[in-house]
N, C-alpha and C positions, 0 to 999 in steps of 0.2 A: 421185617420192611425192606424194601429195597430203593436203589435211587432209581429216578424215573428218567426217560432219555426225552430228548429235545421233542420229539413225536408225541410222547404222552403230554407234556406241558401244551403242545398246540391243541391236543385233543381237550384238555380240560379248559383251555381259553375259549375254544370253539362251542362249549357247552356255557360258558358264561356269556359270550357274545357271538352267536352264530353269523359266520360270515356270510351268509346270504343275506343278512340285513342291512351290509352296508350300502352305501351309495355307489351307484355305476363309476364316478370318477375317483372312488377312494382306493386307497390300496392298505388291505390288510392282511394279517398273517405273518408266517415265517419270512423274514427280511434277509437275514444273513444267516447261515450255519447248516451244521450236519443234523438231521434228523436222528440219526443213530448215535448220538453222543450223549453218555450218561450226563445228569446234573445233580448237583449236591447244592447248590447255592442259586438263587433267583434274586436279581434285583427288580423292584418295580418303581418306574417313575413316570413324570406327565411328558418329559421331552427327551429325545436321543441327543442331547449336546454333548460337546467335547468333556463338559464337566462331569456330566453323568456316566458317559464311558469311562473316564478316567476312575470315577469311584466305584465303578462296577468291577472293573479290572484290578485294582486295588484290592477289593473286597475278595478276590479269587472266586468271583461269580463265573458260571457258565452259561449265563443266560440273562438278559436283560429284557424285561416287558414294557413297553413304553406303550402311552394313548396315542399321543402324534407320529403318524407313520415316519418310520427312520426312513424310508426310502420313499418320496411323495411323487415327485416328478421321473418320467422314465429317463434312466441313464444311459447314454449314447456310449459312455466310456467311464472307466473307474481310474481315476487319476489322483493322485496325493494333492494337486494342485488346485482341485475343486473340492468344497468345503464336505459335499455329502459323498464325495469319493474317497477322500481321505479318512473319514470317520468308518466308512464300510472297510477299507484295507487295514485300519486299526483294529476294528472288530474282529476280522478274519486272522489277522496275524495272532491275535491274543485269544483265539479258541474260542471268542464270546458270540454265542447265537442270539439273534435280536429279533422279538415278536412284538408285532403292533397290533392293537386292538383300537378302532378308532370310531367310526361313525357306527358301526355294529354295536358297539358298547354305548355309545349315544341312544341308540334305538332300543336297545335291549330292555326286559322288563329288569328293574334292580339295577339298571346301568346309570350312566352320568345324570341323566337328567331326572331321574327317580331320585337319584342320592342330592341332588341340588334342591328337589320340591321337599324333601324330607328337611334339609337345613332351613329352609325358609318357613317351615311350618305350612306347607300348602298340602291339604287334604285331597282324596279322591283323584288325583292326577291322571288325566288322559291324554293321549298324544295331541299334539297340536296341528302336525300335518301329517295325514295317513300316507304311508308310502309303500306299505305291504300288508297283505292280508295272508295267513298262513294256510298251505294247501294240505288237505287231510285226504286220507286214504281209509278206507274200510278194509280192515284185513279179517278174514273169517276163516278159522280153523277147525278141523275136524280132530277131536280127542277121544280117547276110550274112555268110558266110564270110570270114574274113580282117579283121574289125573288132571282134570279140568284146573283145579287151584294152582298147581306149581305152573302151568303155561299161563294162565290168567295174571298170575304174579310177575311174570317175566315181560309180559308184554304192557303190564301197567307203568312199568318204566319209561316207556316210549309214548305213552298215549293213554287214552281212557279219560280223557276229560272233556267234560261238554259246560260250557261256562264257569259257575261258581262250583261244578262239581268234578269230584276225581273218582278214580277207579269205575268208571262205567263199561258196562257190558252187557250184552245179550246172549241168552244160553237156551238151545234148543235141542230135544233128543231126536234120535233117529237110529238107523241101522246102517253101517257101513260095510261093504263088501270088498275083499281083494284075495288073490292068489299068489302067494310067494314064489316066485321063479328060481331056477339052478342059479346059486351064487349070491342068493339072498341072505340075510339073517333077520328073519324076523321076529319083533317083539313077541306076537302073539301068532299062532299058527303053524302049519307045517307046509312045506316045501310041495307044491304041485296040487295044493288041495285047497278049493274056495272057501273061505273065512266069511261069518256073517258076524258083527262085532257091535254090541250097543255101544254108540258114540255119543258125544255132545258137540254141536256146532257152537263155537265161541266167535262173537264179533265184537271188536274193538276198533276205535278211531285211532287212528297214526298219524302223526306228523309225517307228512313227506319227505322231509329233510332227515327225518328219523328212520327212514323204513329199512335201508340197509342195516342198521344195528338192530331193528327190531326184528327181522328175519332171522339174524344170527342169534340173538336170543331165543327165538323160539325154536330153533332148530337144536339149541344144545338143551331146554327144558323139555322137548317134547319126548315121548317114549318111543315112538315108533322111529325106524330107520330112514324113511321118507314119508315124513306127513304130509297131507294134502292140504293145501290153503287156496284161498281166493284173494284177490286184490281188486279193489274197485274204486277207481278214482271218483272223487266227489265233487260237484258243483257249489256245494254250500262250503264257507270259508271258516278257519279258525280264526283266534284272535287278531285284531288287528294291532299294527305296530306303524310306529312313526316318529317323527322328529318333534322336540321339544316337549312339552306338556304344559297343561293348562288345568286349574283347580281353584279352589278355593280358601282362603284364610278362616280360621275358626272365629277371629272377630274382625270386624271392621276396623282399619287404621287409616292414617293419612301417607301420604308419599313420602313426605320427609321422615316420620316415625319409621315406617317401612324401610327406608334408605338406612337409618341410624340401625335397625335390627339386621338387616342384610351384611352391613359392613362388620357388626359384633360377630354373627354367627359365623361367618366366613372367614374370619380372622383377618381381615383385610385393613390395609393402611388408610385406604379410603375409597368412596364412589362417587360418581356424580349421577344427577338424574335429569330427565327432560319433564318439563310440565309444573304444575304449581302444586308447591310442596305441601299445601292445605287440602288438596283433594282428596277425597275419600277413595280407599282401597280396599276391595273385598276379593275380587276375581283378579286373580295371577296367572299370566301367561310367562314361561320361561324357554330358553335354550342355552344350555352351556357353551361357551366360547364364543364363536361368531354367529348369531342368529338373527340379524336384522331383518334376514329374507323373508323371516316369518313374521314381520311386523302387520302384515294386513290379514294373515290369519288371525292373529291375536286378537285384532279390532274387530273382524267378521263375528268372532266367537264371544264378543262382550268383555274381553279382559279390561282392567282397569288400568293394568300397568304390563309391560314385557320386561323380564329381567334377562339380560345376557352382557356380550361384551364386544368391543371393537366397535362401538357406535361411532359412524362419521357425522359430520356436520350437516350435511344435506339430509342424511337418515334421520338426524334430530329433527329437521324442519318438516319432513315428512309426517312424523310423530305428533306433532303439534297441530299440523293440517288436518290429520284424523281425529285429532280429540284423544289420543292415549299417551300416558305417560310412560317413561323408558328409565330403567335404572341401567346404568352401565357400570357392572361389577367386575370388568376387565377379562380377557379371555384367560388369563393364568389364574385369576382368582376364582373364576367360576368354574374351574375344571379341576385343579390341584387336588381336591377333595377325593379325588379318584384312587390316589396311591395307596393310602392305609385301607380303604375298603376292598380294593382289589387284591392287595397283599392278604389280607384277612380270609377272602374268599378261597384264594389258592390255597392257602394252610389247609382250609376245611376240606377242599376238593381233594389234595394231595392225601390226608389222612384218611378220608373215605374209601382211598383206593390201595391203601398200605403202603405208600410210597414215603421214601423220606429224603427231604430238600429244605433247608432252610431258605425262607422268604425274608427279604430283607428291603422296607421302604426306603426309598431315598430321600433323605431330610435335607440336601444341600440345595436344593432347587429354589430358584428366586425368579420373581417378575422380573423381565428385561426393562418395565418402566419403573422409575422411582419415584416415588409421591413424598411431597415437602408440604 
């Protein structure tokens, strides 16, 4: 077991929430720090506040992972007189690296909105607004007979999925030819002599974002010094990703009863809702944080209620006019659930790579709004 570097944690975070999923206006990834620094302790938090930073430094962490971007708006200067600049200077002076995963985690499978859907008992959640479809590449590689399985297994780490099926590939047989030249170190054959080898062509679908890693794994697993492979860009797309979720409750309930359940399962001091408390609720749309921009998406897709935070007065009036209920669980309350979950996933990913680092969820965060 070895200590990971900051760059290794960036790689793990990018697997949990690929940066390609983030909205264009967002800022995700490594905010502050040296990628080459070893990491023995990591703190996970919702916000990168002065309290969070102080806790991470006090706990002798080398890395802080936040949901909300540590640096969100472009900085023209880094000054201690500016709240963000002051935090950046403190982090840098303490050797604390900061990584943020924001809308990429909101959109990712198993991310923020799937966590919220799970807490609320919503089954079969689908994206409320599609923002991207995964680009696919067909990778075809030629492998000598008897070595197919090792190459196939290497590629299945980065693709091979079709809908609800995994480990999908196609294999066909043929004869390959090659003549090793001076300086080559052939796995089969002799220098200067043309060889005829029984080979298999293996085809696998790979996510475009994982193509570089897939090719590296292919070269490592393939017995040939210089394996032959083809790459085909495809018009057909992979899984769709997007903001929010929409799905159904196991049993119909009322707006008021659903609000009570949400308050309890999210551990909130209180919630507020728009609409008739006796209205029946079955189909639920949601977006953790601030999601009222998805109100019309929710209404068009037949949602009875939209669960989100940061609901403004005129947005509430819009919901009334559209005939859809809204549950305001608060920005903090609908997202702080990510802390324990991300900490657990980090531990699992570190262990799978044989890295040794302690992951500490920050338990001192609080909602800036006080409920009475």
